[in-house]
C-alpha positions in Angstrom: -3.5 -29.7 -1.6 -2.0 -32.2 0.8 1.7 -31.9 0.1 3.5 -28.7 -0.8 7.2 -29.0 -1.6 9.5 -26.0 -2.0 13.0 -25.7 -3.4 14.6 -22.3 -3.0 18.2 -21.3 -3.9 19.5 -17.8 -3.8 16.1 -16.3 -3.3 16.6 -13.0 -1.6 18.4 -13.9 1.7 17.8 -17.6 1.4 20.9 -19.5 0.2 19.2 -22.9 0.1 15.9 -24.3 1.5 14.2 -27.6 0.6 11.2 -28.7 2.5 8.0 -30.7 2.0 5.0 -29.5 4.1 2.4 -32.2 4.8 -1.0 -30.6 5.2 -2.9 -33.9 5.5 -2.6 -33.7 9.3 -3.1 -29.9 9.7 -4.2 -27.1 7.4 -1.7 -24.8 9.0 2.1 -24.8 9.5 3.6 -22.3 12.0 7.3 -21.3 11.6 9.2 -19.3 14.2 12.0 -17.6 12.2 14.5 -15.6 14.3 15.4 -12.2 12.8 17.7 -12.5 9.8 17.1 -16.2 9.1 14.5 -16.4 6.4 11.0 -15.0 7.2 10.8 -12.0 4.8 12.8 -13.8 2.1 10.5 -16.7 2.3 7.4 -14.5 1.9 9.0 -12.4 -0.9 9.8 -15.5 -2.8 6.2 -16.6 -2.8 5.1 -13.1 -3.6 7.3 -13.2 -6.7 5.7 -16.5 -7.8 2.2 -15.0 -7.3 3.2 -12.0 -9.5 4.7 -14.3 -12.2 8.2 -12.9 -11.4 11.5 -14.6 -10.6 13.2 -13.8 -7.3 16.9 -13.0 -7.1 19.5 -12.8 -4.5 19.8 -9.1 -3.8 23.5 -9.3 -2.7 24.8 -12.0 -5.1 22.8 -11.3 -8.2 25.1 -13.4 -10.4 24.2 -16.6 -8.6 21.6 -18.8 -10.2 18.2 -18.8 -8.7 15.8 -21.8 -8.1 12.3 -21.0 -6.9 10.0 -24.0 -7.2 6.8 -24.7 -5.4 4.8 -27.8 -6.2 1.4 -29.0 -5.0 1.1 -32.8 -4.9 3.9 -33.0 -7.5 2.5 -30.4 -9.9 3.6 -26.7 -10.4 1.5 -24.4 -8.2 -0.9 -22.0 -9.9 0.3 -18.5 -9.1 -3.3 -17.4 -8.6 -3.6 -19.9 -5.7 -1.0 -17.9 -3.7 -1.9 -15.1 -1.4 0.9 -13.4 0.6 -0.3 -11.4 3.5 1.8 -8.7 5.1 0.1 -6.2 7.4 2.5 -3.5 6.3 1.0 -3.5 2.8 -2.0 -1.6 1.7 -3.4 -2.6 -1.7 -6.8 -1.0 -1.5 -6.1 1.7 -4.2 -3.7 1.3 -7.1 -4.5 4.9 -8.1 -6.8 7.7 -6.9 -8.0 7.9 -10.5 -9.0 4.3 -10.9 -12.1 2.6 -9.5 -13.1 3.4 -5.9 -15.4 0.4 -5.4 -14.6 -2.5 -3.2 -14.9 -6.0 -4.7 -12.9 -9.2 -4.7 -9.4 -8.7 -5.9 -10.0 -10.5 -9.2 -13.0 -8.4 -10.1 -11.2 -5.2 -9.1 -8.2 -6.1 -11.3 -10.5 -6.8 -14.3 -12.4 -3.5 -13.7 -9.2 -1.5 -13.4 -7.7 -3.0 -16.6 -10.8 -2.1 -18.6 -11.1 1.3 -17.0 -7.4 2.1 -17.8 -7.7 1.0 -21.4 -10.8 3.2 -21.9 -9.1 6.2 -20.3 -6.0 5.8 -22.3 -8.0 6.2 -25.5 -10.0 9.1 -24.0 -6.8 10.9 -23.1 -5.4 10.6 -26.6 -8.7 11.9 -28.0 -8.7 14.9 -25.6 -5.2 15.8 -26.7 -6.6 16.3 -30.3 -9.5 18.3 -28.9 -7.0 20.5 -27.1 -5.0 21.1 -30.3 -8.2 22.3 -32.1 -9.8 24.3 -29.3 -6.7 25.5 -27.5 -8.8 25.1 -24.4 -6.9 24.7 -21.0 -9.3 22.0 -19.9 -11.2 20.4 -22.8 -12.9 17.6 -20.8 -14.4 19.7 -18.1 -15.3 22.5 -20.6 -17.1 20.1 -22.9 -18.9 18.3 -20.1 -20.1 21.5 -18.4 -21.4 22.8 -21.7 -23.7 19.9 -22.5 -24.3 18.4 -19.1 -27.9 18.5 -17.8 -27.8 16.1 -14.8 -25.2 14.7 -12.4 -25.3 11.4 -14.3 -23.9 12.9 -17.5 -20.3 11.9 -18.3 -17.8 12.7 -21.1 -18.8 9.5 -22.8 -22.6 9.8 -22.5 -22.4 13.4 -23.8 -20.3 12.4 -26.7 -23.0 9.9 -27.6 -25.6 12.6 -27.2 -24.1 15.1 -29.7 -22.9 12.5 -32.2 -25.9 13.1 -34.5 -25.2 16.9 -34.5 -21.8 16.5 -36.0 -21.4 17.2 -39.7 -19.1 16.6 -42.6 -18.9 20.3 -43.5 -18.0 22.3 -40.4 -16.9 25.8 -39.6 -13.4 26.4 -38.4 -12.9 29.0 -35.8 -9.7 31.1 -35.6 -10.1 32.2 -32.0 -8.9 30.3 -28.9 -11.8 28.8 -27.0 -11.0 30.4 -23.7 -10.7 33.9 -25.2 -14.5 34.0 -25.6 -15.5 31.2 -23.1 -13.2 32.2 -20.3 -13.3 30.2 -17.0 -13.9 33.3 -14.8 -17.0 34.2 -16.8 -15.9 37.8 -17.5 -17.0 37.7 -21.2 -20.5 36.4 -20.2 -20.8 39.1 -17.5 -19.8 41.8 -20.1 -22.3 40.6 -22.6 -25.1 40.7 -19.9 -24.0 44.2 -18.8 -23.8 45.6 -22.3 -26.9 43.9 -23.7 -28.2 47.2 -25.0 -25.1 48.0 -27.1 -25.2 44.5 -28.6 -28.8 44.9 -29.4 -28.0 48.1 -31.3 -25.3 46.4 -33.2 -27.4 43.4 -34.2 -30.4 45.6 -35.1 -28.3 47.7 -37.4 -26.7 44.6 -38.9 -30.1 43.2 -39.6 -31.2 46.5 -41.1 -28.3 46.4 -43.5 -29.1 42.8 -44.4 -32.6 43.7 -45.2 -31.5 46.5 -47.6 -28.8 44.4 -49.2 -29.4 43.2 -52.8 -27.6 40.0 -51.9 -28.6 39.3 -48.3 -32.2 39.4 -47.1 -33.9 39.9 -43.7 -37.1 38.0 -43.6 -38.8 35.3 -41.6 -35.9 33.1 -42.5 -32.9 35.4 -42.7 -30.3 34.9 -45.3 -27.3 36.6 -43.9 -23.5 36.4 -43.8 -23.5 33.1 -42.0 -25.8 31.4 -44.5 -23.9 32.9 -47.5 -20.6 31.6 -46.1 -22.1 28.1 -45.7 -23.0 28.1 -49.5 -19.5 29.3 -50.3 -18.0 26.4 -48.3 -20.3 23.8 -49.8 -19.4 24.8 -53.4 -15.8 25.5 -52.8 -14.6 22.4 -54.7 -16.4 23.8 -57.9 -18.1 20.4 -58.4 -21.5 22.0 -58.4 -20.6 24.4 -61.2 -18.5 21.9 -63.2 -21.7 19.7 -63.4 -23.3 22.5 -65.4 -25.3 24.2 -62.7 -25.6 27.9 -62.1 -26.9 30.2 -59.4 -29.3 33.0 -60.4 -29.2 35.7 -57.8 -31.8 38.3 -57.1 -31.5 40.9 -59.8 -30.7 38.3 -62.5 -27.0 38.0 -61.6 -25.6 34.6 -62.8 -22.9 32.8 -60.8 -21.1 30.0 -62.7 -18.0 29.4 -60.5 -17.0 29.1 -56.9 -14.5 32.0 -57.2 -17.2 34.3 -58.5 -19.6 33.4 -55.7 -16.9 33.9 -53.1 -16.0 37.3 -54.5 -19.6 38.4 -54.5 -20.1 37.4 -50.9 -16.9 39.0 -49.7 -17.8 42.2 -51.5 -21.3 42.3 -49.9 -19.9 41.6 -46.4 -17.3 44.5 -46.9 -20.1 46.8 -47.8 -22.1 45.9 -44.6 -19.1 46.1 -42.3 -18.0 49.4 -43.9 -21.3 51.0 -43.1 -20.6 54.0 -41.0 -23.6 53.6 -38.7 -22.6 49.9 -38.0 -19.0 51.0 -37.5 -20.0 53.6 -34.9 -22.1 51.0 -33.0 -19.2 48.6 -33.1 -16.8 51.3 -31.9 -19.0 51.7 -28.8 -18.9 48.0 -28.1 -15.2 47.9 -28.7 -14.7 50.8 -26.3 -16.8 49.1 -23.6 -14.7 46.0 -24.0 -11.5 48.0 -23.8 -12.5 49.4 -20.5 -12.1 46.0 -18.9 -8.5 44.9 -18.7 -9.5 41.3 -18.2 -11.2 41.2 -21.7 -8.0 42.0 -23.7 -8.1 38.6 -25.4 -11.8 38.9 -26.2 -11.2 42.4 -27.6 -8.6 41.1 -30.0 -10.9 38.3 -31.2 -13.8 40.7 -31.9 -11.6 43.2 -33.7 -10.5 40.5 -36.1 -14.1 39.4 -36.7 -16.8 42.0 -35.9 -19.6 39.7 -37.0 -19.0 37.3 -34.0 -21.0 39.9 -32.0 -24.1 38.6 -33.9 -23.6 35.1 -32.4 -22.9 36.2 -28.8 -26.2 37.3 -27.4 -27.2 33.6 -27.1 -23.9 32.8 -25.4 -24.7 29.2 -24.3 -26.0 28.3 -27.8 -22.9 29.7 -29.4 -20.7 27.7 -27.0 -22.5 24.4 -28.0 -22.2 25.4 -31.7 -18.4 25.9 -31.3 -18.0 22.5 -29.6 -20.0 20.8 -32.3 -17.8 22.2 -35.0 -14.6 21.3 -33.0 -15.8 17.7 -32.7 -16.9 17.6 -36.4 -13.2 18.0 -37.2 -12.6 14.8 -35.3 -15.6 12.9 -36.6 -13.6 9.7 -37.3 -11.9 9.8 -33.9 -15.3 10.4 -32.2 -16.8 7.3 -33.9 -13.8 5.2 -32.8 -14.0 6.3 -29.2 -17.8 5.8 -29.1 -17.4 2.3 -30.5 -14.7 1.5 -27.9 -16.9 2.9 -25.1 -19.9 0.8 -26.1 -17.8 -2.3 -26.0 -16.1 -1.5 -22.7 -19.3 -0.2 -21.1 -20.9 -3.7 -21.6 -17.9 -5.4 -20.0 -17.8 -2.9 -17.1 -21.6 -3.3 -16.5 -21.1 -7.1 -16.3 -18.3 -6.7 -13.7 -20.3 -4.2 -11.6 -23.3 -6.6 -11.7 -21.0 -9.3 -10.2 -19.6 -6.9 -7.7 -23.0 -6.0 -6.4 -23.7 -9.6 -5.7 -20.8 -9.6 -3.2 -22.4 -6.9 -1.0 -23.6 -9.6 1.5 -20.0 -10.8 1.7 -18.7 -7.3 2.3 -21.3 -6.7 5.0 -20.2 -10.0 6.7 -16.6 -9.0 6.5 -17.2 -5.6 8.0 -19.2 -7.1 10.8 -16.2 -9.4 11.6 -13.8 -6.5 11.6 -16.0 -4.2 13.7 -16.8 -7.0 16.3 -13.3 -8.4 16.7 -10.8 -5.5 16.2 -10.3 -2.8 18.7 -9.8 0.5 16.8 -11.2 4.0 17.3 -13.2 3.8 14.1 -16.2 1.9 12.8 -16.4 0.7 9.2 -19.7 0.9 7.4 -20.7 0.1 3.8 -22.2 2.8 1.6 -22.8 3.4 -2.1 -21.0 5.7 -4.4 -21.7 6.3 -8.1 -19.0 4.8 -10.2 -17.0 7.5 -12.0 -17.6 6.0 -15.5 -21.0 4.4 -15.6 -22.5 6.3 -12.7 -24.0 3.1 -11.2 -24.1 2.2 -7.6 -21.1 0.3 -6.3 -20.0 -0.5 -2.8 -17.7 1.8 -0.9 -16.4 2.2 2.7 -17.0 4.9 5.1 -15.1 5.3 8.4 -16.7 6.8 11.5 -13.9 7.9 13.8 -14.6 8.7 17.5 -12.3 10.5 19.9 -12.2 10.1 23.7 -15.3 12.4 23.9 -17.2 9.9 21.6 -17.7 12.7 19.0 -18.0 11.0 15.6 -16.1 12.2 12.5 -17.2 10.7 9.2 -14.7 10.3 6.3 -14.3 8.4 3.1 -10.7 9.5 2.9 -8.4 6.7 4.1 -5.3 8.9 4.2 -7.0 11.3 6.6 -8.0 8.4 8.8 -4.5 6.8 8.7 -2.9 10.0 9.7 -4.6 9.9 13.2 -4.1 6.2 13.8 -1.2 4.5 15.7 1.0 2.0 13.9 -0.9 -0.9 15.3 -4.3 0.6 14.4 -3.1 1.2 10.9 -2.2 -2.4 10.6 -5.6 -3.3 11.9 -7.0 -1.2 9.1 -4.9 -3.0 6.5 -6.3 -6.3 7.8 -9.5 -5.3 6.0 -7.8 -6.1 2.7 -6.9 -9.6 4.1 -10.5 -10.2 5.1 -11.8 -9.1 1.7 -9.2 -11.2 -0.2 -9.8 -14.4 1.8 -13.6 -14.1 2.0 -13.8 -13.5 -1.8 -11.7 -16.7 -2.4 -14.0 -18.5 0.0 -17.1 -17.4 -1.8 -15.6 -18.4 -5.1 -14.3 -21.7 -3.6 -10.8 -21.1 -4.7 -8.3 -23.4 -3.0 -5.4 -21.2 -1.9 -2.0 -21.3 -0.1 -1.8 -18.4 2.3 1.6 -17.0 3.4 1.3 -14.9 6.6 4.4 -12.7 7.1 4.3 -11.4 10.7 0.7 -10.6 10.4 0.2 -9.4 14.0 3.5 -7.5 14.4 3.0 -4.1 16.2 -0.5 -5.1 17.3 -1.6 -4.5 20.8 -2.7 -7.7 22.6 -6.4 -7.2 21.9 -5.9 -7.0 18.2 -3.2 -9.7 18.2 -5.7 -12.1 19.6 -8.4 -11.0 17.2 -6.2 -11.9 14.2 -5.3 -15.2 15.9 -9.0 -16.0 16.1 -9.5 -15.2 12.4 -6.5 -17.4 11.6 -8.2 -20.1 13.5 -11.3 -19.7 11.4 -9.2 -20.0 8.2 -7.5 -23.1 9.7 -10.8 -24.8 10.0 -11.7 -24.2 6.3 -10.8 -27.0 3.9 -10.2 -24.4 1.1 -7.0 -23.0 2.7 -3.6 -24.1 3.6 -1.6 -21.6 5.6 2.1 -21.1 6.4 2.4 -18.6 9.2 5.8 -16.9 9.6 6.7 -14.9 12.7 9.7 -13.8 14.8 7.4 -12.8 17.7 7.8 -15.5 20.2 4.6 -14.7 22.2 2.6 -14.9 18.9 4.3 -18.2 18.1 3.4 -19.7 21.4 -0.2 -18.4 21.3 -1.0 -19.5 17.8 0.5 -22.9 18.5 -1.6 -23.5 21.6 -4.9 -21.9 20.5 -5.0 -23.6 17.1 -3.6 -26.9 18.4 -1.0 -27.5 15.7 0.8 -30.4 17.2 3.8 -31.4 15.1 3.1 -28.7 12.4 5.2 -26.2 14.4 8.7 -25.5 13.1 11.7 -23.3 13.8 14.1 -22.1 11.2 17.9 -22.2 11.6 20.5 -20.9 9.2 24.1 -22.0 8.8 27.1 -19.9 7.7 26.3 -20.9 4.0 22.8 -19.4 4.4 21.2 -22.8 4.1 17.9 -22.9 6.0 16.7 -25.9 8.0 13.2 -26.2 9.4 13.3 -28.3 12.6 10.6 -29.2 15.1 9.4 -26.2 17.1 10.3 -26.0 20.7 9.5 -24.0 23.8 5.8 -23.7 22.9 4.8 -24.2 26.6 6.5 -23.1 29.8 10.2 -23.6 29.2 10.9 -24.1 32.9 8.8 -27.2 33.0 11.2 -28.6 30.4 14.1 -27.4 32.5 12.9 -29.0 35.8 12.3 -32.3 34.1 15.9 -32.4 32.9 17.5 -31.2 36.1 20.5 -33.5 36.1 21.8 -32.1 32.8 24.6 -29.6 33.7 23.4 -27.1 31.1 19.9 -27.1 32.3 21.1 -27.0 36.0 23.0 -23.8 35.2 20.1 -22.3 33.2 17.8 -22.6 36.2 19.9 -20.3 38.4 18.4 -17.0 37.3 14.9 -18.5 37.2 15.1 -19.8 40.7 16.6 -16.6 41.9 13.6 -14.7 40.5 11.3 -17.0 42.6 13.4 -16.4 45.7 13.3 -12.7 45.1 9.5 -12.7 44.9 9.0 -15.0 48.0 11.8 -14.1 50.4 13.3 -10.9 49.0 16.7 -9.7 48.0 18.1 -9.9 51.6 17.6 -13.7 51.9 20.7 -15.9 51.9 19.4 -17.9 49.0 19.0 -14.8 46.8 22.5 -13.6 47.7 24.0 -17.0 47.1 22.4 -17.3 43.6 23.5 -13.8 42.8 27.1 -14.8 43.5 26.6 -17.5 40.8 25.8 -14.8 38.2 28.3 -12.2 39.3 31.9 -12.4 40.5 31.9 -11.6 44.2 34.0 -12.6 47.2 31.6 -15.4 48.2 31.5 -16.9 44.6 34.6 -19.0 45.2 32.9 -20.9 48.1 29.7 -22.0 46.4 29.5 -25.5 45.0 26.9 -27.0 42.6 25.6 -29.0 45.6 24.9 -25.7 47.5 22.9 -24.5 44.5 21.0 -27.8 44.4 20.0 -27.4 48.0 18.4 -24.1 47.1 16.6 -25.7 44.2 15.2 -28.4 46.5 13.9 -25.8 48.9 12.1 -24.0 46.1 11.2 -26.7 43.5 9.0 -29.6 44.7 10.1 -32.0 42.0 13.8 -31.6 43.0 13.4 -33.3 46.4 15.1 -36.5 45.3 17.4 -35.1 42.6 21.1 -36.0 42.7 23.9 -34.7 40.5 27.3 -36.1 39.7 29.0 -32.6 39.6 27.9 -31.5 43.1 31.4 -30.9 44.5 32.5 -28.5 41.7 32.6 -24.8 42.3 29.6 -23.3 40.5 31.7 -20.7 38.7 34.2 -23.3 37.5 31.3 -25.5 36.4 29.8 -22.7 34.4 33.0 -22.0 32.6 33.7 -25.7 32.1 30.3 -26.3 30.5 30.6 -23.1 28.4 34.0 -24.3 27.1 32.5 -27.6 26.3 29.9 -26.0 24.1 32.7 -24.5 22.0 33.9 -28.0 21.2 30.5 -29.4 20.1 30.1 -30.3 16.4 26.9 -29.3 14.7 25.8 -27.4 17.7 22.0 -27.1 18.1 21.1 -23.6 17.1 17.9 -23.5 19.1 18.6 -25.1 22.5 18.0 -22.4 25.0 20.3 -23.9 27.7 23.3 -23.5 25.3 22.6 -19.8 25.0 21.9 -19.2 28.7 25.1 -21.0 29.8 27.1 -19.0 27.3 25.5 -15.7 28.4 26.3 -16.3 32.1 29.8 -17.4 31.3 30.3 -14.3 29.1 29.3 -12.0 32.0 31.4 -13.9 34.6 34.5 -13.7 32.4 33.9 -10.1 31.6 33.6 -9.2 35.3 36.7 -11.1 36.1 38.7 -9.2 33.5 37.2 -5.8 34.5 38.0 -6.4 38.2 41.5 -7.3 37.3 41.9 -3.9 35.7 40.7 -2.1 38.8 42.2 -3.8 41.9 41.3 -0.7 44.0 37.7 -1.7 43.9 38.4 -4.8 46.0 36.8 -8.2 45.5 33.2 -7.5 46.4 31.6 -4.5 44.5 28.0 -4.4 45.5 25.6 -2.9 43.0 22.1 -3.6 41.5 23.8 -4.0 38.1 27.3 -5.0 38.7 28.4 -5.7 35.1 27.2 -2.3 33.9 28.7 -0.5 36.9 32.1 -2.2 36.3 31.9 -1.3 32.6 31.2 2.4 33.3 34.2 2.6 35.5 36.6 0.6 33.3 35.8 2.9 30.4 37.8 5.5 32.2 40.8 3.3 32.2 43.4 3.1 29.5 42.7 -0.5 28.4 42.3 0.1 24.7 39.4 0.8 22.3 39.1 -2.8 21.1 38.6 -4.2 24.6 36.0 -1.5 25.4 34.1 -2.5 22.3 34.1 -6.2 23.4 32.9 -5.3 26.9 30.2 -3.0 25.4 28.9 -6.0 23.4 28.6 -7.9 26.7 26.2 -5.3 28.0 24.3 -5.2 24.8 23.8 -8.9 24.3 23.5 -10.4 27.7 21.8 -8.5 30.6 18.1 -9.1 29.9 18.9 -12.6 28.7 20.2 -13.7 32.0 17.8 -11.9 34.4 15.1 -13.9 32.8 11.5 -14.8 33.4 8.8 -16.3 31.3 8.4 -13.1 29.3 12.1 -12.3 28.8 13.8 -15.3 27.3 12.6 -14.5 23.8 15.7 -12.4 23.0 17.8 -15.5 23.5 15.6 -17.6 21.3 15.9 -15.0 18.6 19.7 -14.7 19.0 22.1 -16.9 17.1 24.1 -19.2 19.3 27.1 -18.5 17.0 26.9 -14.9 18.0 27.2 -15.8 21.7 30.0 -18.3 20.9 32.0 -15.6 19.1 31.5 -13.1 21.9 32.5 -15.7 24.5 35.8 -16.3 22.7 36.4 -12.6 22.5 35.8 -12.2 26.2 38.1 -15.1 27.1 40.9 -13.5 25.0 40.7 -10.4 27.1 42.3 -12.1 30.1 44.8 -13.8 27.8 
C-alpha cells in the first residue's frame, strides 16, 4: 500500500480533487483543511466507499459523481477503509441485538445471524398469539416451562417438542382469562380449595356411578371419552369394520353414535342437582371478585374445567402443549433453523472469546492514557440467546469525592460526561477497531476526521500518542484531517512527518488543491528571516508591539508608535517605515544589519499600497499568512479613516483601548445607511483578533479565506468613495 490515488468529482462539497499520496516515505499524511474547504466531504466520501455506497453532491445532485480510490493502481477493497470520527458512536446498533464486544467483523456476523433468527421467532410468536390470544406469548411460555436462568425460548421449545401430538385439544377460552398476569385466578383457587374439592369429589362420584364412565384406579371420565370421540371422528375406525362394545353390551358402530352417547352421559352428570349446587357455590365465590369476571365467563361456559384447575401449573403446561401442537410444522421449522444458527453463533462466540486478551490490552491503553472521570473494566455477561459468557464493559464513575458508581448503561454514563469526555469514550470504538485489524493483520487505510476536536489538552495529546503508535505500524496508512491548527502543528512535530504535511485550498469552482503544509513551527521565525519583504515587514508590527508591551509596557514610545501603525491617530502621518525598522532593530537581534528600500515611505501609505498590490495579484496564494495580515491591517485603517470622517467632532486622536470598536459604536448612532453599518460590522467580526496576534492567535487567519478579506477590503475602500 505505497501509493494511494484519489479522484473525486462532485462528492458532497468537493467539486474536484485529484491527488496521489505516496506512503513509501511515511505511513501518515496530515492535511490541514480550513473550515469549509474539504475535510468532512473528504471523510464522507471514503465512508461511502467503505459502505459500498456512491457519494453525491448534496446541493447539485444532477451533477455526475466520480469517486475513485486506487491502491498501487488497483481499486481499493472497501473493507480496507476505516473512517474515524469522534462524534460517532457505533457500539450498539440496537438495544435488542448482541451486547458483547468483539471485533467489528465478528460483531457484524453475530448481529446478522441473531437478526435472522429473531425474525423467524417473531413470525412464529405471531401465530402463537393468534391461537392463545395471550398478551405476551414469549414470556408466558418461558415462565411456564423455565427451571433455571439458562433456559431460553429456543431451549424450552426443544424440551417440549416430544410432548407435542398430532391429535390435540382446542381450547375456546383466552389464555389470560385463566392464566392472568396478576395471579388473581391462582389466588382464588388456593383460597377456595375446599369448594373445588367438593366439586371434584361429587364429579368423581357421578363418574363412578355412571354406566358409561368409570372411577377406578385409572379413571375413565369425560376427558378420556372426548379423546376417543376425537380419535374416531373421521369414521375410519368404523368403516374398517370395527365396533366398540360398551359396558352393558351396547354396540357402537359409527362416530356419530359414539359422540351422541358421550354427550348424553356428560349432560346427565352436569345436570346432577348436587353437582349443580356445588358449582353454584363456586360460581358465586368467583362472582364476588370483580377481577375474575373473565374467568367466571369461561367457567360458566365449561363447568368441567374446574376439574383441571386444582393442579394449576400442570394445566397451564397442558394448555401450551396443545397450543404448540397446532403449530407442529412451524415448531419443527424453527427448531431446525435454531440448531443451524446455534452452531454458527457458537463458532463466532468462540472466536470472540479468543480476543479477550486484545480487549484487556485496549482497555489498559485507554485507562492509562485518557483522562476521564471513569474507569473501564472488562466483565462477562451471558449472551441473550446462547447464555454463554461473552465480554462486556463496565464503567466505574467517580465524582470529586472519589465515590464510585458502577454502571453498564452507557447512556447513563454519557449523560454526566462533558463533550470532550464523551468523545474520549467514543475513542474506545476506534481502539477496538484498529487493534482487531492489527490482530487479524488486515492492511487498512485509516481516515481520521478531526479526531481530537473538543478534547482538552491532556486527551488531545493522548490521542496523538496513539496515532504515533499507529504510524509506526506497517499495517496502517493514515490520512489525518483537521481544522485545528494547534493539533496540526503538534501532530506534525511529534510524529515527524516531514514533507507528508499538506494544506488544502479551494477555488471558486470548488476545486481542491493540496499544497505543502506551512507554519508548522513558529511563524515568526519565518517572518524574521524574510524581513526585507514588505508584506512580512508589515506583518511583524503587531508581533513586535506585543513584545514591547510585555517588556516596556504600554506607556513606552515604541509601543505608542507601533499602535499608530495599526490605528489612525494624529501621529500616524509622521511615522515612516524606517522608524518602524529602528524599533525592530532594538527588539529583534537578527535585524541589526537589515536595510529596506521602502524606508522613506509613510507606514500607513505603505500598508495601503501593499494591500492594493495584493488585489492585483493573479493566482493569489490562499495560504500565505502575510497576505492576510496586511489585508486585515489595511481593512481596519481604511475603516477608521472613514468612520472618523463621519464624526469630525471627535478630533484626530481618539484614545481608547479598542479604537476600531469604539468608533463603530459611535458611528452606529449616525445616519450613514444600513449597508455601510453592515460593512463596518464585518470589519469588527473578521479582523480584531487577527491583528492583535501572538503565537496562539494567528490560527483564525490561517483558517480564513484570503478571498473573504480581499472582498471586505474592497467594500471598505468603497465607503470613502
